C-alpha positions in Angstrom: 8.8 -120.5 -31.9 11.3 -120.7 -28.9 14.7 -120.5 -30.7 13.4 -122.2 -33.9 13.9 -119.8 -37.0 11.0 -119.2 -39.4 11.7 -117.8 -42.7 9.3 -115.1 -44.2 10.6 -113.6 -47.3 13.9 -112.3 -46.8 13.9 -112.0 -43.4 14.0 -114.7 -40.2 12.4 -114.7 -36.9 13.6 -116.2 -33.4 12.9 -115.3 -30.1 15.8 -113.6 -28.1 18.0 -114.7 -25.8 19.8 -113.2 -23.2 23.2 -113.3 -25.5 21.2 -110.9 -28.2 21.1 -108.1 -25.2 24.2 -106.4 -26.3 23.3 -106.2 -30.0 19.1 -105.8 -29.0 19.9 -102.2 -26.9 21.6 -100.3 -29.5 19.4 -101.4 -32.2 16.1 -100.2 -30.1 18.2 -96.8 -29.1 18.8 -96.4 -32.9 15.2 -96.7 -33.5 14.0 -94.0 -31.0 16.6 -91.7 -29.9 19.5 -89.5 -30.6 20.6 -88.2 -34.1 21.1 -92.2 -35.4 17.2 -92.5 -35.1 16.6 -89.1 -37.6 17.3 -91.3 -40.2 14.2 -93.0 -40.1 10.9 -91.9 -39.9 9.8 -93.6 -36.1 12.2 -91.2 -34.0 11.1 -89.8 -30.6 14.0 -87.6 -30.9 12.1 -84.6 -30.4 9.7 -85.2 -27.8 12.2 -87.4 -25.8 15.7 -87.4 -25.2 17.9 -89.9 -23.1 17.6 -93.7 -23.2 14.6 -95.8 -24.4 15.7 -98.8 -22.8 18.6 -100.4 -21.1 20.0 -103.9 -20.7 18.0 -104.9 -17.7 15.0 -103.7 -19.2 15.9 -106.0 -22.4 16.7 -108.7 -20.2 13.3 -108.5 -18.5 11.3 -109.0 -21.4 13.2 -111.9 -22.5 13.2 -113.8 -19.1 9.5 -112.8 -17.7 7.2 -115.9 -18.1 4.9 -114.9 -21.0 7.1 -112.4 -22.7 9.2 -112.8 -25.4 11.5 -110.0 -27.7 10.9 -111.5 -31.2 14.3 -110.7 -33.0 14.4 -110.6 -36.8 17.3 -110.8 -39.1 18.2 -110.7 -42.6 21.3 -112.3 -44.0 22.5 -113.1 -40.1 22.2 -109.5 -39.1 19.8 -108.5 -36.6 17.4 -105.4 -38.5 14.5 -105.5 -36.1 12.5 -106.9 -33.1 9.4 -106.3 -31.2 8.2 -107.4 -27.5 5.3 -109.5 -27.2 3.4 -110.4 -24.1 0.8 -112.8 -23.3 -2.1 -110.6 -21.6 -4.8 -113.4 -21.3 -7.2 -113.1 -24.5 -5.0 -110.4 -25.8 -1.3 -110.0 -26.3 0.5 -106.8 -25.9 3.2 -105.6 -28.7 6.0 -103.1 -27.9 9.6 -102.1 -28.0 9.1 -102.3 -31.5 12.3 -101.3 -33.4 13.4 -101.5 -37.3 16.8 -100.0 -38.1 16.4 -96.8 -39.0 18.2 -97.2 -42.5 15.9 -100.1 -43.3 12.4 -98.1 -42.5 10.0 -97.4 -45.3 10.8 -100.4 -47.3 7.6 -102.2 -45.8 9.8 -104.5 -42.8 7.4 -103.1 -40.6 4.3 -104.3 -42.3 6.2 -107.8 -42.4 6.9 -107.9 -38.9 3.6 -106.9 -37.7 1.7 -109.6 -39.5 4.4 -112.2 -38.4 3.8 -111.3 -34.7 -0.1 -111.2 -35.1 0.3 -114.7 -36.8 2.5 -116.0 -34.1 0.4 -114.5 -30.9 -2.9 -116.2 -32.8 -1.3 -119.4 -33.0 1.2 -119.7 -29.9 -1.0 -118.2 -27.5 -4.8 -118.2 -28.9 -5.2 -114.9 -28.3 -8.3 -112.8 -30.3 -6.6 -109.1 -30.1 -3.3 -107.4 -30.1 -2.6 -104.2 -27.9 -0.3 -101.8 -27.9 0.3 -98.2 -26.4 1.4 -95.3 -28.4 2.7 -91.7 -27.1 -0.7 -89.8 -28.3 1.3 -87.0 -29.8 2.6 -89.5 -32.9 0.4 -88.8 -35.2 2.0 -90.4 -38.0 2.9 -93.5 -36.3 -0.7 -94.1 -35.0 -1.9 -93.6 -38.6 0.9 -96.4 -39.4 -0.8 -98.6 -37.0 -4.1 -97.6 -38.1 -3.7 -98.7 -41.8 -2.6 -102.1 -40.1 -6.0 -102.4 -38.8 -5.5 -100.9 -35.2 -8.3 -98.7 -33.9 -7.6 -95.9 -31.4 -9.5 -96.3 -28.1 -9.0 -93.0 -26.5 -8.0 -94.8 -23.3 -5.1 -92.8 -22.0 -2.3 -93.6 -19.5 0.2 -91.2 -18.1 3.8 -90.6 -19.2 6.2 -91.7 -16.5 7.4 -88.2 -15.8 10.7 -88.5 -13.7 11.7 -91.6 -14.3 14.6 -91.5 -16.6 14.5 -95.1 -17.5 12.0 -93.9 -20.1 13.8 -90.9 -21.5 13.9 -87.1 -20.7 10.4 -85.7 -21.9 10.7 -82.7 -23.8 7.2 -81.5 -23.7 4.9 -81.6 -20.8 1.6 -83.4 -22.8 3.2 -87.1 -23.2 0.6 -90.1 -22.3 -0.1 -93.2 -23.9 -2.9 -94.3 -26.0 -4.3 -98.2 -26.1 -4.4 -99.1 -29.9 -6.3 -102.3 -30.3 -6.8 -104.6 -33.3 -9.1 -107.8 -33.3 -7.1 -111.0 -34.9 -8.9 -112.9 -37.3 
């Protein structure tokens, strides 16, 4: 889609640019960490403290070839984003953030559907992959309702790397979820 916008109901989508970083970092942080995240249901505040990302991490997603950060706007205001990365026959879906005040209203479902459509049409991939912290049962159930399946394939959480947050428990790991795209 590059910088072109595509309307889907009330939402519009476009690829993030470096000019968006200043607005994207606080959006992502608010969806995952700190007291602001508790307004939504996707908070990680009880299992991770510290940062979720930083300007350099967001810039890397935006500028790396085969990667994009899809921004989602409603009435000109940034309300959500997600990372899409082309990985051969699959795409990776990550850094998904919906403004906590808007969570639970169905935006996530719409955004995931648009992301899946986008990677099928732009990259011709047949699968979407994502990793979710394995103790996030409610979040995993949300993705399962969207057609993602648990694989049981785990990767370790990067303990000691504060760029990913400060773990509040010692049993964190990422599970790969996969969805076949039609």
